[in-house]
C-alpha angles and dihedrals in degrees: 000000000000097000117110103182146018118210147161132204117234125208095255147354089262092054091047091051092049093047094050091048092047092050092047090052088052099048101265120120109214123165146176125218113157112112117178110254093235091059097042119100090247093048094048091049101042108023140053120224112222122185135016125315099223099154116000101079094038092051094045090054092055101048120109121185119209128207112281124166140132096265096048107130127219088244090056091048089052091050091052092048093048093050092049090049091049091052091054096043 
């Protein structure tokens, strides 16, 4: 397939941090990695941010990426889903 990631957006940075930690403690590796260009080392060195950051930083702080790769089994997908559901119960 042409997909390269599966993600959700949490309500806040605190919720994202808690979810990632909870999943890690329960055997699921979830990560975040998107940093807005204007706050990245490259962006701060070589670009100039013009305008108002209404959404980018807030959205980047809420994004959680779940495991997604060719060999991911149905059982592993079910485990990930169950752990996410448990977190939100």
